N, C-alpha and C positions, 0 to 999 in steps of 0.2 A: 454519607451515608453511615458512618460510625463516629463516638465518639469516644473510642479507646483511642489511646497514645499512640502513636505509632511506634514501631519497635523498633530500637536501634539497631541497621545492618553489619551484620556477620561477615566479614571480611575472610575469614576462616571458617566456615561452619553452614550452618542450618540458619533463615532468620525465619521464624512464624510470622506469618502474616492476618490481620482480623478474617474474623468473616469477611464474607461483600467483597474483597477486595479478588484481582487479578495480577500476577507478574508477567514479565516477560526479559529474556537476552536478546539486547540488541545488539546488533553489529553495526556500525558505521560504513561505510565504502565512497570511493573515489576516482576518476581517471581522468588525469589530464590530460592526453590525445585519445584522440579515437582510436581504436584495433585496427589492425589488420585485419579482413575479416571481409571474403565472399556474398556478394548481396542475394537477399533470399527475397526468390521474387513473391510476388502476389497473387494472390491463385487468384482462377475466374468466381468472379461475383463478389469479392472482397470488397470492402471501400473502407477507409479512415471517414469517418465523422466527426467534424468540430461539434461538441455538444454542452460547452462550458457554459453558454446565451441559455440553452434550456435544463431548467435545475430539476425541473421534474422527471424528465429523462436520464440527468446523471445521477442521480437518487437512486433513483431505479435501478442503474444497473450496477451503482457501487455495491446496491441492496443485495442485489444475485450475486456480484460474487464474492462480496466480501465476510459475507453471514457464516458462510463453513468453518473461515477463519477467523471468525471474531473479531472484525476490520471494526472498530467501532469509531474512529475518529470524525468521521463526516456524520456520522450514525447520530453521535450526541451533539450534533454541532446546530443552536437553532439558524430557521430557515434563513434570518436576514444576516448571521452572520453569514452562512454562506455563498450568497449571492454577494456578499461583498466580496470575500472569495476569488467566487466563480468570473467575476465581471472585473476585477481586474484585469485589463489588456496585457499583463507580464505575465499571467496565467491561462494555461492553453492543457482541456481535456477535450480529448477526440473518444471516439466508440466505435472500437473493430466491426464491421457490418460485413455478414454472412450471403447478403443478397435476402436474408427471410428474418436479419435478429439482431440486436446487439449482443457482441458475443464475445467483447475484450474491448478494457479499458485503461485506457494511455493520457496522462496529470503530467507535464512541465511546470517548473516554476522560475520565472526569470528573477524572480523580485529581485533576490540580492547580486548586486552588483558585480560583476564578471563574473557570476557563476551560474549554475543553472543544479537546478535540483529532479528527479526521477522521483515527483511524487508518487504518485503507484502505476503498478504498470498488473493485468491481472488479467484470467479469462473465466468466460462462465463454464461451473461444472457441468463437465465431460466433454466439453471441449480440447483439453491439456494435449500434447502428443501432438497435433495438426498442421505443426509448424506456426500459430500464431506467434507464442509466444515470443521466437527468436523472431518474426518480423516487424511485432512493435518496440522490438526492442531496440534490430536493425534504423527499426523508424528512429527511438527517442534519439539514438546514437547522433545520428545523423542532422536529425533539426536541434539538438543540444548545440554540437558542435557548430551549425551552420550563422552562430551566434560568436560573438566577441568574447571569451569567456574562457579564465582560468584554469577551471576544475567543474566535470560534471561530480552529483554524489545521491546518493540512496542510502535509506536505510533498512532493513528488514528484522523481524524477530521472531524467537519460537516458537508466537502461535502463530504465523503464517506455515504453509508450504513448508516442507523440511527438503525440497525440491528445491526453494529462493534461493537461498544463500549461495546453492551451487553454481545453481543458472547465471548469478550473480560473476561469480568469478570467472564461468569461461567466458563473459563476456564481455571482460578485460578491467572490470573492478578492483580493484585491492582495499584490504580492511583496515581501517586507520585506528579505530575507536572501538570498546565496547562499554554498555551501560545495562541496567537496573532498570526497566521501566514498571511503575505502580500503581494500578487504575484501579478506579470500582468494575466491579464486575456491571458491564454494560444487562446483560440481562434480568440482574435482580432489580435494574431501573426501568427497565420496559419499552429501551432502545432496540431491544434485537429482543426475537423473542426466546424463548427457555429451553427450544430444542438447538438453537443454533449452536456450531461449533462445538459437535457434541464427546469429541475428543479433548477436550476442556471441561471437567465437572464443573457444576453451579454447587460452589460451598455456602453453606448463609451459615453458618455453625458444628456444632456436636449436637446431637439427635439428644 
């Protein structure tokens, strides 16, 4: 997107990014065994529906959940690459359906031997605080450790909801690594609308 040379990372101060770039602090977390937790009952009318073979439905749900937080990994992914990922038998994607619409997404990735990744867990706007997140997390942990795995891992970043990291910590994940992710702003590339994630301003350079 830009021809400017990459900035050298300053580990003791600020690093200025070229116009059109976004950056986030990423925290990596893992759990080695399922935590002792009380089951979260599924409210009447809710169902967890497998959607990895329904690519259009998956994209629509990912878009609804992710745009407010600038989720871009799947948004910028070509259709054939997304299809190859979702069609892999070691990838499972589920929609939480409340009886009238899809309101949550759970995606698990078992492609690494002896491991499971919580690739995505999210809720549509306005559905947070109704127990859906806890229900999805309990489902994720149960499904992950139903396999023979050594660890269950996830990562979250500062572009996400400020409640995401505390939620993972409360769920039993332990942080083990931190990184800085820099990427082209997907709004400037046309993958997401300009008004997505308004808490992260679009920067194209000085006026």
